mmCIF file as gemmi writes it, N, C-alpha and C atoms, coordinates in Angstrom:
data_model
loop_
_atom_site.group_PDB
_atom_site.id
_atom_site.type_symbol
_atom_site.label_atom_id
_atom_site.label_alt_id
_atom_site.label_comp_id
_atom_site.label_asym_id
_atom_site.label_entity_id
_atom_site.label_seq_id
_atom_site.pdbx_PDB_ins_code
_atom_site.Cartn_x
_atom_site.Cartn_y
_atom_site.Cartn_z
_atom_site.occupancy
_atom_site.B_iso_or_equiv
_atom_site.pdbx_formal_charge
_atom_site.auth_seq_id
_atom_site.auth_asym_id
_atom_site.pdbx_PDB_model_num
ATOM 1 N N . MET Axp A 1 ? 66.269 101.982 5.983 1 0 ? 1 A 1
ATOM 2 C CA . MET Axp A 1 ? 65.176 102.525 5.311 1 0 ? 1 A 1
ATOM 3 C C . MET Axp A 1 ? 63.993 103.045 6.131 1 0 ? 1 A 1
ATOM 4 N N . THR Axp A 2 ? 63.638 102.081 7.279 1 0 ? 2 A 1
ATOM 5 C CA . THR Axp A 2 ? 62.939 102.492 8.077 1 0 ? 2 A 1
ATOM 6 C C . THR Axp A 2 ? 62.808 103.637 9.047 1 0 ? 2 A 1
ATOM 7 N N . GLU Axp A 3 ? 64.23 103.798 9.432 1 0 ? 3 A 1
ATOM 8 C CA . GLU Axp A 3 ? 64.538 104.823 10.131 1 0 ? 3 A 1
ATOM 9 C C . GLU Axp A 3 ? 64.225 106.07 9.519 1 0 ? 3 A 1
ATOM 10 N N . PHE Axp A 4 ? 64.712 106.151 8.044 1 0 ? 4 A 1
ATOM 11 C CA . PHE Axp A 4 ? 64.473 107.336 7.416 1 0 ? 4 A 1
ATOM 12 C C . PHE Axp A 4 ? 63.197 107.455 7.133 1 0 ? 4 A 1
ATOM 13 N N . LEU Axp A 5 ? 62.169 106.672 6.926 1 0 ? 5 A 1
ATOM 14 C CA . LEU Axp A 5 ? 60.541 106.784 6.81 1 0 ? 5 A 1
ATOM 15 C C . LEU Axp A 5 ? 59.976 107.499 8.108 1 0 ? 5 A 1
ATOM 16 N N . LEU Axp A 6 ? 60.631 106.881 9.401 1 0 ? 6 A 1
ATOM 17 C CA . LEU Axp A 6 ? 60.109 107.21 10.597 1 0 ? 6 A 1
ATOM 18 C C . LEU Axp A 6 ? 60.633 108.729 10.887 1 0 ? 6 A 1
ATOM 19 N N . ALA Axp A 7 ? 61.776 108.954 10.508 1 0 ? 7 A 1
ATOM 20 C CA . ALA Axp A 7 ? 62.351 110.399 10.614 1 0 ? 7 A 1
ATOM 21 C C . ALA Axp A 7 ? 61.566 111.298 9.774 1 0 ? 7 A 1
ATOM 22 N N . LEU Axp A 8 ? 61.091 110.92 8.468 1 0 ? 8 A 1
ATOM 23 C CA . LEU Axp A 8 ? 60.198 111.735 7.733 1 0 ? 8 A 1
ATOM 24 C C . LEU Axp A 8 ? 58.875 111.971 8.413 1 0 ? 8 A 1
ATOM 25 N N . LEU Axp A 9 ? 58.262 110.893 8.736 1 0 ? 9 A 1
ATOM 26 C CA . LEU Axp A 9 ? 56.914 111.093 9.135 1 0 ? 9 A 1
ATOM 27 C C . LEU Axp A 9 ? 56.965 111.605 10.481 1 0 ? 9 A 1
ATOM 28 N N . PHE Axp A 10 ? 57.997 111.787 11.499 1 0 ? 10 A 1
ATOM 29 C CA . PHE Axp A 10 ? 58.021 112.549 12.553 1 0 ? 10 A 1
ATOM 30 C C . PHE Axp A 10 ? 58.335 114.111 12.283 1 0 ? 10 A 1
ATOM 31 N N . THR Axp A 11 ? 59.262 114.401 11.551 1 0 ? 11 A 1
ATOM 32 C CA . THR Axp A 11 ? 59.319 115.558 10.964 1 0 ? 11 A 1
ATOM 33 C C . THR Axp A 11 ? 57.859 116.205 10.215 1 0 ? 11 A 1
ATOM 34 N N . PHE Axp A 12 ? 57.263 115.443 9.616 1 0 ? 12 A 1
ATOM 35 C CA . PHE Axp A 12 ? 55.993 115.788 8.94 1 0 ? 12 A 1
ATOM 36 C C . PHE Axp A 12 ? 55.029 116.356 10.16 1 0 ? 12 A 1
ATOM 37 N N . VAL Axp A 13 ? 55.019 115.324 11.034 1 0 ? 13 A 1
ATOM 38 C CA . VAL Axp A 13 ? 53.927 115.513 12.133 1 0 ? 13 A 1
ATOM 39 C C . VAL Axp A 13 ? 54.286 116.762 12.97 1 0 ? 13 A 1
ATOM 40 N N . ILE Axp A 14 ? 55.734 116.848 13.266 1 0 ? 14 A 1
ATOM 41 C CA . ILE Axp A 14 ? 55.798 118.101 14.013 1 0 ? 14 A 1
ATOM 42 C C . ILE Axp A 14 ? 55.81 119.357 13.074 1 0 ? 14 A 1
ATOM 43 N N . LEU Axp A 15 ? 56.041 119.333 12.004 1 0 ? 15 A 1
ATOM 44 C CA . LEU Axp A 15 ? 55.805 120.566 10.935 1 0 ? 15 A 1
ATOM 45 C C . LEU Axp A 15 ? 54.283 120.737 10.977 1 0 ? 15 A 1
ATOM 46 N N . LEU Axp A 16 ? 53.465 119.653 10.811 1 0 ? 16 A 1
ATOM 47 C CA . LEU Axp A 16 ? 52.058 119.957 10.647 1 0 ? 16 A 1
ATOM 48 C C . LEU Axp A 16 ? 51.413 120.562 12.147 1 0 ? 16 A 1
ATOM 49 N N . VAL Axp A 17 ? 51.844 120.351 13.133 1 0 ? 17 A 1
ATOM 50 C CA . VAL Axp A 17 ? 51.394 120.705 14.298 1 0 ? 17 A 1
ATOM 51 C C . VAL Axp A 17 ? 52.129 122.215 14.705 1 0 ? 17 A 1
ATOM 52 N N . ILE Axp A 18 ? 53.272 122.531 14.329 1 0 ? 18 A 1
ATOM 53 C CA . ILE Axp A 18 ? 53.781 124.066 14.124 1 0 ? 18 A 1
ATOM 54 C C . ILE Axp A 18 ? 52.921 124.964 13.327 1 0 ? 18 A 1
ATOM 55 N N . PHE Axp A 19 ? 52.671 124.447 12.027 1 0 ? 19 A 1
ATOM 56 C CA . PHE Axp A 19 ? 51.858 125.1 11.296 1 0 ? 19 A 1
ATOM 57 C C . PHE Axp A 19 ? 50.269 125.411 11.703 1 0 ? 19 A 1
ATOM 58 N N . TYR Axp A 20 ? 49.911 124.498 12.264 1 0 ? 20 A 1
ATOM 59 C CA . TYR Axp A 20 ? 48.408 124.466 12.795 1 0 ? 20 A 1
ATOM 60 C C . TYR Axp A 20 ? 48.386 125.546 13.873 1 0 ? 20 A 1
ATOM 61 N N . VAL Axp A 21 ? 49.347 125.509 14.711 1 0 ? 21 A 1
ATOM 62 C CA . VAL Axp A 21 ? 49.335 126.162 15.752 1 0 ? 21 A 1
ATOM 63 C C . VAL Axp A 21 ? 49.612 127.84 15.462 1 0 ? 21 A 1
ATOM 64 N N . ALA Axp A 22 ? 50.428 127.775 14.329 1 0 ? 22 A 1
ATOM 65 C CA . ALA Axp A 22 ? 50.8 129.196 13.933 1 0 ? 22 A 1
ATOM 66 C C . ALA Axp A 22 ? 49.619 129.92 13.1 1 0 ? 22 A 1
ATOM 67 N N . TYR Axp A 23 ? 48.95 129.103 12.431 1 0 ? 23 A 1
ATOM 68 C CA . TYR Axp A 23 ? 47.714 129.491 11.897 1 0 ? 23 A 1
ATOM 69 C C . TYR Axp A 23 ? 46.743 130.098 12.913 1 0 ? 23 A 1
ATOM 70 N N . LYS Axp A 24 ? 46.744 129.056 13.738 1 0 ? 24 A 1
ATOM 71 C CA . LYS Axp A 24 ? 45.588 129.411 14.887 1 0 ? 24 A 1
ATOM 72 C C . LYS Axp A 24 ? 45.701 130.483 15.493 1 0 ? 24 A 1
ATOM 73 N N . LEU Axp A 25 ? 46.999 130.824 15.87 1 0 ? 25 A 1
ATOM 74 C CA . LEU Axp A 25 ? 47.415 131.931 16.641 1 0 ? 25 A 1
ATOM 75 C C . LEU Axp A 25 ? 47.418 133.456 15.579 1 0 ? 25 A 1
ATOM 76 N N . LEU Axp A 26 ? 47.829 133.115 14.391 1 0 ? 26 A 1
ATOM 77 C CA . LEU Axp A 26 ? 47.837 134.446 13.535 1 0 ? 26 A 1
ATOM 78 C C . LEU Axp A 26 ? 46.194 134.697 13.068 1 0 ? 26 A 1
ATOM 79 N N . LEU Axp A 27 ? 45.512 133.679 12.762 1 0 ? 27 A 1
ATOM 80 C CA . LEU Axp A 27 ? 44.293 133.789 12.41 1 0 ? 27 A 1
ATOM 81 C C . LEU Axp A 27 ? 43.172 133.368 13.247 1 0 ? 27 A 1
ATOM 82 N N . PRO Axp A 28 ? 43.113 133.852 14.482 1 0 ? 28 A 1
ATOM 83 C CA . PRO Axp A 28 ? 42.13 133.488 15.375 1 0 ? 28 A 1
ATOM 84 C C . PRO Axp A 28 ? 40.576 133.56 15.168 1 0 ? 28 A 1
ATOM 85 N N . GLU Axp A 29 ? 40.346 134.551 14.387 1 0 ? 29 A 1
ATOM 86 C CA . GLU Axp A 29 ? 38.805 134.58 13.895 1 0 ? 29 A 1
ATOM 87 C C . GLU Axp A 29 ? 38.49 133.849 12.973 1 0 ? 29 A 1
ATOM 88 N N . LYS Axp A 30 ? 39.407 133.071 12.211 1 0 ? 30 A 1
ATOM 89 C CA . LYS Axp A 30 ? 38.749 132.061 11.157 1 0 ? 30 A 1
ATOM 90 C C . LYS Axp A 30 ? 38.865 130.729 11.72 1 0 ? 30 A 1
ATOM 91 N N . LYS Axp A 31 ? 38.021 130.008 10.974 1 0 ? 31 A 1
ATOM 92 C CA . LYS Axp A 31 ? 38.05 128.483 11.283 1 0 ? 31 A 1
ATOM 93 C C . LYS Axp A 31 ? 39.387 127.889 10.622 1 0 ? 31 A 1
ATOM 94 N N . ILE Axp A 32 ? 40.159 127.038 11.339 1 0 ? 32 A 1
ATOM 95 C CA . ILE Axp A 32 ? 41.312 126.322 10.668 1 0 ? 32 A 1
ATOM 96 C C . ILE Axp A 32 ? 40.72 125.132 9.892 1 0 ? 32 A 1
ATOM 97 N N . ILE Axp A 33 ? 39.873 124.582 10.526 1 0 ? 33 A 1
ATOM 98 C CA . ILE Axp A 33 ? 39.225 123.3 9.912 1 0 ? 33 A 1
ATOM 99 C C . ILE Axp A 33 ? 38.497 123.649 8.767 1 0 ? 33 A 1
ATOM 100 N N . ASN Axp A 34 ? 38.971 124.454 7.9 1 0 ? 34 A 1
ATOM 101 C CA . ASN Axp A 34 ? 38.474 124.58 6.776 1 0 ? 34 A 1
ATOM 102 C C . ASN Axp A 34 ? 39.43 123.831 5.495 1 0 ? 34 A 1
ATOM 103 N N . THR Axp A 35 ? 38.593 123.502 4.743 1 0 ? 35 A 1
ATOM 104 C CA . THR Axp A 35 ? 39.239 122.461 3.673 1 0 ? 35 A 1
ATOM 105 C C . THR Axp A 35 ? 40.609 123.285 3.126 1 0 ? 35 A 1
ATOM 106 N N . LYS Axp A 36 ? 40.469 124.514 2.982 1 0 ? 36 A 1
ATOM 107 C CA . LYS Axp A 36 ? 41.54 125.186 2.173 1 0 ? 36 A 1
ATOM 108 C C . LYS Axp A 36 ? 42.552 125.639 2.895 1 0 ? 36 A 1
ATOM 109 N N . ASN Axp A 37 ? 42.319 125.91 3.983 1 0 ? 37 A 1
ATOM 110 C CA . ASN Axp A 37 ? 43.328 126.166 5.102 1 0 ? 37 A 1
ATOM 111 C C . ASN Axp A 37 ? 44.093 125.308 5.64 1 0 ? 37 A 1
ATOM 112 N N . LEU Axp A 38 ? 43.509 123.989 5.589 1 0 ? 38 A 1
ATOM 113 C CA . LEU Axp A 38 ? 43.975 122.688 5.939 1 0 ? 38 A 1
ATOM 114 C C . LEU Axp A 38 ? 44.705 122.177 5.066 1 0 ? 38 A 1
ATOM 115 N N . ALA Axp A 39 ? 44.397 122.118 3.744 1 0 ? 39 A 1
ATOM 116 C CA . ALA Axp A 39 ? 45.342 121.905 2.527 1 0 ? 39 A 1
ATOM 117 C C . ALA Axp A 39 ? 46.556 122.692 2.511 1 0 ? 39 A 1
ATOM 118 N N . ILE Axp A 40 ? 46.257 123.947 2.907 1 0 ? 40 A 1
ATOM 119 C CA . ILE Axp A 40 ? 47.791 124.575 2.478 1 0 ? 40 A 1
ATOM 120 C C . ILE Axp A 40 ? 48.596 124.248 3.806 1 0 ? 40 A 1
ATOM 121 N N . ILE Axp A 41 ? 48.121 124.07 4.848 1 0 ? 41 A 1
ATOM 122 C CA . ILE Axp A 41 ? 49.072 123.787 6.006 1 0 ? 41 A 1
ATOM 123 C C . ILE Axp A 41 ? 49.62 122.352 5.946 1 0 ? 41 A 1
ATOM 124 N N . PHE Axp A 42 ? 48.656 121.336 5.264 1 0 ? 42 A 1
ATOM 125 C CA . PHE Axp A 42 ? 49.39 120.008 4.982 1 0 ? 42 A 1
ATOM 126 C C . PHE Axp A 42 ? 50.346 120.216 4.056 1 0 ? 42 A 1
ATOM 127 N N . ALA Axp A 43 ? 50.217 120.842 2.825 1 0 ? 43 A 1
ATOM 128 C CA . ALA Axp A 43 ? 51.189 121.11 1.765 1 0 ? 43 A 1
ATOM 129 C C . ALA Axp A 43 ? 52.446 121.624 2.258 1 0 ? 43 A 1
ATOM 130 N N . GLN Axp A 44 ? 52.391 122.986 2.923 1 0 ? 44 A 1
ATOM 131 C CA . GLN Axp A 44 ? 53.614 123.314 3.504 1 0 ? 44 A 1
ATOM 132 C C . GLN Axp A 44 ? 54.429 122.165 4.392 1 0 ? 44 A 1
ATOM 133 N N . ALA Axp A 45 ? 53.798 121.387 5.335 1 0 ? 45 A 1
ATOM 134 C CA . ALA Axp A 45 ? 54.437 120.33 6.145 1 0 ? 45 A 1
ATOM 135 C C . ALA Axp A 45 ? 54.956 119.465 5.118 1 0 ? 45 A 1
ATOM 136 N N . VAL Axp A 46 ? 54.482 118.941 4.101 1 0 ? 46 A 1
ATOM 137 C CA . VAL Axp A 46 ? 54.939 117.866 3.252 1 0 ? 46 A 1
ATOM 138 C C . VAL Axp A 46 ? 56.09 118.534 2.38 1 0 ? 46 A 1
ATOM 139 N N . VAL Axp A 47 ? 55.919 119.742 2.03 1 0 ? 47 A 1
ATOM 140 C CA . VAL Axp A 47 ? 57.131 120.181 1.113 1 0 ? 47 A 1
ATOM 141 C C . VAL Axp A 47 ? 58.355 120.465 1.987 1 0 ? 47 A 1
ATOM 142 N N . ILE Axp A 48 ? 58.271 120.858 3.189 1 0 ? 48 A 1
ATOM 143 C CA . ILE Axp A 48 ? 59.261 121.186 4.11 1 0 ? 48 A 1
ATOM 144 C C . ILE Axp A 48 ? 59.897 119.814 4.434 1 0 ? 48 A 1
ATOM 145 N N . ALA Axp A 49 ? 59.116 118.892 4.778 1 0 ? 49 A 1
ATOM 146 C CA . ALA Axp A 49 ? 59.658 117.66 5.245 1 0 ? 49 A 1
ATOM 147 C C . ALA Axp A 49 ? 60.47 117.124 4.159 1 0 ? 49 A 1
ATOM 148 N N . LEU Axp A 50 ? 59.943 116.984 2.961 1 0 ? 50 A 1
ATOM 149 C CA . LEU Axp A 50 ? 60.573 116.357 1.63 1 0 ? 50 A 1
ATOM 150 C C . LEU Axp A 50 ? 61.835 117.291 1.528 1 0 ? 50 A 1
ATOM 151 N N . LEU Axp A 51 ? 62.033 118.607 1.641 1 0 ? 51 A 1
ATOM 152 C CA . LEU Axp A 51 ? 63.194 119.188 1.545 1 0 ? 51 A 1
ATOM 153 C C . LEU Axp A 51 ? 64.191 119.087 2.697 1 0 ? 51 A 1
ATOM 154 N N . LEU Axp A 52 ? 63.735 118.731 3.755 1 0 ? 52 A 1
ATOM 155 C CA . LEU Axp A 52 ? 64.698 118.496 4.792 1 0 ? 52 A 1
ATOM 156 C C . LEU Axp A 52 ? 65.141 116.888 4.501 1 0 ? 52 A 1
ATOM 157 N N . SER Axp A 53 ? 64.521 116.184 3.931 1 0 ? 53 A 1
ATOM 158 C CA . SER Axp A 53 ? 65.023 114.685 3.79 1 0 ? 53 A 1
ATOM 159 C C . SER Axp A 53 ? 65.942 114.657 2.463 1 0 ? 53 A 1
ATOM 160 N N . VAL Axp A 54 ? 65.931 115.631 1.953 1 0 ? 54 A 1
ATOM 161 C CA . VAL Axp A 54 ? 66.74 115.721 0.764 1 0 ? 54 A 1
ATOM 162 C C . VAL Axp A 54 ? 68.34 116.248 1.073 1 0 ? 54 A 1
ATOM 163 N N . ILE Axp A 55 ? 68.202 117.158 2.106 1 0 ? 55 A 1
ATOM 164 C CA . ILE Axp A 55 ? 69.57 117.56 2.654 1 0 ? 55 A 1
ATOM 165 C C . ILE Axp A 55 ? 70.314 116.788 3.207 1 0 ? 55 A 1
């Protein structure tokens, strides 16, 4: 169970970094540290990490 949770956490962190960099590159004129943008990035990383854990 511990390995599963660590893998889920690691996947979530990697996805969070990927989405953060992607948004920063795609939207360089906007501030990423906006609550709405950060919530979108966080939600995307959570959903994909959970979907990957189900597969």
